[in-house]
N, C-alpha and C positions, 0 to 999 in steps of 0.2 A: 155344414155351409159355410163359404169362402167371408171369412173378413177383410175391411177396406184393405188392413194390410198384406195379406196372402193374394189379395188379388191388385194391388198394387206391387208387391213383389215381382207376380207375375210379368209386368209391363219393363223389367230389367232384363229380361231372361233375352235368347235368339236360339231356336233350334235346340232349347233344350237347356243351354246351358247362359250364366248369367256375361253378358257382355257391357262394359260400362267401359267411356272413354273419361279420363280425369282430366280435366281443365282449369283446374281450379289452383294452379300454384302463384299466380299472381300478387297475390299478399305474402307470402315466403319466401318467395326466391324473387321478387320483382320482375324486370321486363324480360322474362322468360321469351325462350326463340319460339317460335309461331304463333301464340298467343298473348302477345305483349299488347295489344289495344283492345277495346271493345267488339269496335268493329271485328279484329281477328279471332274474335271469341265467339262472332257471329255467325260470319264464314265457315269457321273451321267444326262449328255445332252443324250447320245445314248440308255441310259434303260430308260430314259425318253420319247424319241420318240417312242421305242420298244412298250412303254407300252400304247401309242395312244396320248400322250400331243403333239400338234400342232406346239407350239411355248414354248423358252425359251428366257428371258430377261441374256446379258452380257454385261460386264463394254467395250465398244470399244477397249480400247487397248487391252484385249486380243483374239480376234476374230482370229488373225493373229497364234497366239500360240496353239489354239483349236484342236482338230478334230472334227468335227460335221458332222452327215447326213444331207446329200445335201439335202432332202426332210424336214427336219427341220427349221421352216422360225425363225429368230434372231431378236430379239428387243436389239438395242443395248442401251446403257445405256452411254447419252450425258454428263448429270449432276450428281456428286456425293462428297461425304464428306469426305475431307483426314481422315485420320484412326486416332479416338480416339479425332477429333477434338471435342469441347462441346459448339460450337459455332454455331449457326444454321444456321449462314448468309455466313461459311464457305463453304456452298457448293458449286463448282467451276465446269465452263464446263472442262470437259475430251476430249471432241471430238465436232468436229462438224460433222452436217448432210452428205456433201460430204464423208468424210471418212466411215462412217456408209454404204453408197452405195458401195463404195470402195473393201468394206469386205463383201460384200455378205450378208446385213443386210435386212430384209423385213420393220423394223418399228425403228424409235427410242422411247427412253424414258428419261424423264427429273424427275428429284427430286427436293421435295421443301419441305420445312418442313414447317406444318402446321401456328407456331408460327412466321414463317419468310415472311410471304406469302406477308404482304405489308411493306414490306424492301422496302429502295431505291433501283429502278432503277430494283427490283427483276422481279415482270410482266414483265416488258417492254423484259428483257433479255429473256427470258422464251417465249414472243412471238415472237420475232425476231427469235429464233432458230425453232421455230412451222414452223412460214413462209417460214424457208430457207427448212425446211423438206419438205415441201407442195410443195414448188419450183421443188422440184427433186422425187415429187410421193409416199414420205414415210409416215405412217399415223405414229400418235403421241401418245406416251401414258405418261400423268403426273399422278408418282405416289407422293400423297400428305401423307408425312410420318407426324406421331404423333395424338393421339387419344383423346388428353384430354377437349374436349370440355364444354362450359359451360350449353349447353343445345341442345336437335335433332333440333331447330329449328336454332340454329348458326352453327352446320353442316349444312344444309341444305340449309342456305344460302351462307354458303362457296364455297359448290361444287356447286349452281347457278350460282356462280361471275365466278367460275374457266372454266366453263364451256363455258362462253364466250371471252376466249382469244385464240383462235382456234386451241386446242388440241380435238383429237378424241377418246380417251378414258381416263377415270378418276380411278385410284386405290386411295381409301379413307376409309377408318374406322371411324364408326361411335363411336366406341369405348364404354361406359356403355350404352349410348343411342341407341342402336339397338334394343331392346324390342319396343321402342317408335314410333320409325320409322311405320306408316300404310301401312296395305297393298297395295301395287304396284308406294308408297309415290312415288318412285324414277324412274319411268316407263316415266312420262310427261318433263325430262331432256332430253334438246339436245343432250348430250353426255350420251353416257354408262357408268357405273359404276362397277369396279371391286370390288370383296370383298379380299381383303389381306388376306396371313396367318399369319405372326406375327409371335412371336415365340409358337414353340411347345407348342399345347396345347389338355388334352385330350377330351375336351367340341368342338372340333374344326366342327366334322359334324353337331352338333346342331345349332351353332351360323350360316355355312353356311345354313342350312334350314332356320331360320328367315332371312337371308340378301336377300334367293332368293326369298322369300314370298316379302319383302319390294321393290323389282325391281332391283336388282344386275344383271346385265345382266353377267354375269360369276365371273372368278376368277383369281387371280395372287399372287400365293400361294409360301413361299419360304421355311422356315424351317418346318412348320407342313409336307412339302413332304421330303424333303430329309436326316432330323434328325427323321421323324418316322421309327417304327420298321415296319408299315404295306407296304405291297410292292403297288409297284408305279401302277399294274394294278387295285389293290384293290381300292386306290383310285379314279382311273379314274370313275371307276364301282361304286364309291359312287357318283360323281360329276354328270355323265350320270343319276344317278337316281332321283336329286336332279334339275339338271339345262338341264332335257332332254325338245325336243320342246314342249312337253306335258304339262308338267311342266309351261313351259314357258307365253304358249296360256293361259293355267289356270289363271297363276297370270293377264295377259295382259285383259283380258275379264271383 
């Protein structure tokens, strides 16, 4: 029988792959182009939903100030970094899972800087937040930021370790080692990996194709969506062509 966590995870998928738009940049980046105001957050969310995106990530504290389509799934960001901070350990809890539930979220997310993951108390705090979210039936998305790995092996070791702290999805980038990940290398992990968007890039489609081949289970895209001149519907069509069920079955065979 499906649990609340698995049922809500299903709301973050489209055509068999995870498809999430990340709009939570304002806290750490300031007036980010395209999502600098509450009005823009609302209008972007409406447009993304109309184009076929099933879910967005928003900071938990802005949910009560935005007008969102009722059918759009929301991942509430619980941990972020105060604006312009240079210290990776400054990422702090912004809200608790119970607040996300009361605000109508379908899932929660937690940010973690890659070079801070072994800081004192960091993993313990994230694990406790995950357990609390699961007790409320909420899936947990771990958003691992930073891609300056020493090798593909180090990246794989990090995501394997983080898959054991009790989260349900991990957004993580292998950086320059994407091409070194063998076909299907990520399929055997206990937690599905999502490929991030990062800064606006002209070669994003090519990188997503390589990510899908390596076994990524979908995307969690930010600036490559809302700062691009490509219409949302064309972007979702591109993702469908890459991550659709037929391609996913091919990778996993």
